[in-house]
N, C-alpha and C positions, 0 to 999 in steps of 0.2 A: 955960043956955046958951054962956057966957062958959069955962067949965072946956070946951064940947065946940072950941070953938073955938083953946085953947090946944094942946090933946091934937094936932090937926089942926096947927098950925102946928109943935112939936116932930117930927111924921111925914113933914113934909116936910123939915125940916132934916135930919133922918137919912136920908131918901132921898137930898140932895145931899150930905152926907158922902160916904154908902156910894157913890154915882156916882163922889166923885170918889176916892177911895181904889180904886176899880175900875180908874178911868183912870188912876191912877199907878200902879198895877200894870204896868198894860198899857204904859203908855212906859217903866215902869224896865225890864222883861221884853225891851222891842222896843230897848230899850239895849242891854241885857248881849247880846241875839242880834247886833244890830248889830257890838256891840266884838269879842264871839269871830269872827265872821265876817272881820272887817277881820283881826286877829292872823293867823287859819289864814291870812290870803292874804298876810300879811306875811311869817310863817314860812315859804311856799311859794315867796316871791318870792327870799328869803333861800338857802334849799334850791338855789335854781334857781342864783344870783349862783354858788354854795360848787361849785357841779356844772359850771357852764362854766369857773371860777377852774381845778379838779380837771384838765378835757378839755385846758387850756392848756399846766398842767403836763406833763401826760400827754404830750403833744407837744412838750413840751423834753425830758423825759428820752428818750423813745426818737431823735430826732434828735443829742440828746449820746451817748447808748452808738455809736451808729452810725459815728460820728465817730470816728477812730484818733486824731489828737492833740486837744488839748481845745483846744476854742472859749471861749474867757473871755465875748463877747457871749452867749453864748447859757446859760451857768450861769447868770450875773448876773441874766437875765430869768427865768430857773424861780426862783430863788432872792425873789427881787420877786414873783413869783404867790404863793409860800406864804408870806413875811408877809402878803400882801392875805389869803389863805385864813383865816389862823387870827386876824385884826383880825375877821373877817365872821363865823366863826365864836362869837366872843365876844363881837361886840355885840349892843345889846338892838335890836330891826327895827323901825325907823320909815319912812316914806314917803320922808323927806329925806336920809337914808343910804344905802338903798338905792337911791336913785334916782343918788349920787353913786359908787356899787362897780357899778351895772348902767354910768355911762356910763367908767368906769375900765375896766371888761369889756371895751367896744367899740374903748378903746384901745390896750388890750393884746391883741386879737386880729389888729387894723390890725399892733399892732409884730409878733404873731409870726407872722404872714405875711410880711413885710420879712425878717425875720432867717433864717427856713425858707428861702423863696427863697434869700438871699446864703449859705446853708450848702449847698442842693442845687447853686449855681453853683459855690461851692468846693469841694465834693467830684467834681465832676464833673472840676474842671480839675486837681486831684489824681489821681484817675481817668489823664485824658490821662497826665498827669505820669508817674505810674509804667507806662502804657502804653510812653510813650518812652526811659522810663528800661531796662525791659524787654528792647526792641525795640535799645536801644543796650550793652545788656549780654552779649546775644544778638552783636551784630555785633562787640563786642570779641572775644567769646566766638571768635566765629567767624574775625576776623581773628589771635587767639594761636595758633588753632589751623592758622591757614596760616603764621604765622611759624615755629612749631615744625617745621613740615612741611619749609619753607627749611633750616632751620637745621638739621634731619636731610643733607636733602638735599646741603646744601652742608659737613655732616661726612663721610659717605658718599663723596661728591665727594674730598673733599681727603683721606679714607684710601689712595681710588685713585688718586689724585697721587703722595700718598707712598708707595704702594707701587709706583708705576710708576716714580718717581725714585729707590727702593733700590738702591743699589749690588750685584754681587755681585760673587764670584770663578769665572773661568772654567778658574787654574789654581791648584793648592795644592798645595807639597811642604815636607819637614821634614829634615833631617840634621845629623848630628855633623861639624865638620870642624878642619882643625890650619891655621894657619897659620905658611908658612915665612919665615922670616927675610926672603923677598925681596921678601916681603907676598903674593906669589899663594897663595889660602887653594884645598885638596883635600878632597875627600871623606872621610870614613875613617867604621869601624866599630866599631874598640876602645876601648873605654870609658878607656883611660889615654892613647892618643894624641892624643882629642879636647879642644881646649881652648874653644871655642863650641859653638853651634847655630846652626842658620841656617833660616831660616823662609821664602820664598817663595811669594808670591802673584801671580797679575798682574788687576787691577782689569778689569771688563768696558767697552766703550763704552756709555753712556744720554746720550741727549740731551735727556732731560728733568731731570735734574738739572743743579742748579746749579753751575757749575765755581766751584773754589776751593779755599782746603785744608781738607783732610780727614784723618781723625784712626781708624784701626783699634787695637781689641785685642788683642794675642797672649796666649794663658794656654797654658803648658808645666808639664804633671804632670809629677816622675821615677816609677821604678819603684815607690814606695813611697807615690804618690798626691799630693806634699806639691806645692806650685804653687811655682817657682823662680823665680829673678829679682828685678826690683824690688815682688814681691807686694803693692802699690796697688791700693787698690778704688777702680774707676768707677761713678758711681751713676746712674739715673736716675727723676727722679718719673712717680708712675703718673698715672692722670685718674680720671674715674667709672667706666670700665669696665676698667681694668687697673690692676694694683697695680703700687708700686713697685719696681725690680730694681736689684740692682746687682753686679760682676762682679770678682772678685779677680784682675789679670791682669800677667803676666811682663815684656810691654815694651810700651809707647804706641805704634804704629810711626805715625808722619805723613808725608803729603803730598801734593803739591799735583795737584789733579782736572781736566782739561780735555775732560771727555766724548769721549773717545778709552781706547781700553785702553790701562792701563798696566801696568809691573811694577815691584814692588816687593818688595825682602828688606832683612829684620833679623837682628841676631846677638844672641845672649843667650849672654855667659860665663859660665862654672864658679864657682861659689861657694867650692870646697873642691878638697882636693888633686886631684880627679878627680871626673870623673862616673859614678854609682854604673851596675853592669850593671843591664839590665833592659828593659822595652817604656817608652819615654817616648809622652805624647798632649802634641797641640797641637791648639787652638780657635782659629778667629780670630773677633772680635763688631766689627760694624762700631760708628759711632759712637750709633746706639741701643739698644747693645747686644745685638742680634740674633745671633745665631750665623750667619755666613756658611759655616762649612767646617772641619772635622776632617779629623785625619790620626794616625796612630801611626809611629817609625820604633825600631829594636833596637840596642843598643848591648852588647857582648859583650865 
């Protein structure tokens, strides 16, 4: 009887131990599942934080790429977010740390909105300034074209006035002469009798020309084509359209002009024993070395 009671007690204890073990296993399994669920949730939350940070960084990357000039504030904010991303990726997920980073993401989001709004305003200002600059450049180009047109018109007008003010010859003659002992000068055609060449011209009247001292250049060539007389050189500087020119002349003929017709005569002495026989050529140039007239005469 006592042995039966003892066996029954052992069975009860064994049953209680089995029930306790089962309960422990169930509780342990429940704890493991709860921990696993919590870890998954924390990792999901961690990934969401990283995703939000990457989105913020992408916004800054896009804003920086759209800027022609470097914006230091945007670059600094982007670099700060890159550091946060690296920190979150390396950290062990827990509620406290994730809560802190989540608050930081909210703060960075507000900062992004402010910086990007400021950047948009700056871009709008730059666009306006660029439009104003282009408008100013267009206006300057138009003004430059207008100025160039005026300069061209003034240049053309100056040339017209210069042309209108140019002096011309109404008469022109050349001959060999001999001066008698009385001082009287007579025309000759024999080379042995001639001791001078006389060149005379009449300057026509011109009301536009500025009155004052003027100087023409007389060039005389002998039958061999050699320039006789002083054989000096007069030169005139050229401009963008005209080259420099020069003339070798026999005599510089000076006179005072008062806008009315004026007769001028000059003489060229022989340089040797006598003037050679043949045809002589004579050309008169004005002070700008423009040819005004030419003629020929013969010595026998």
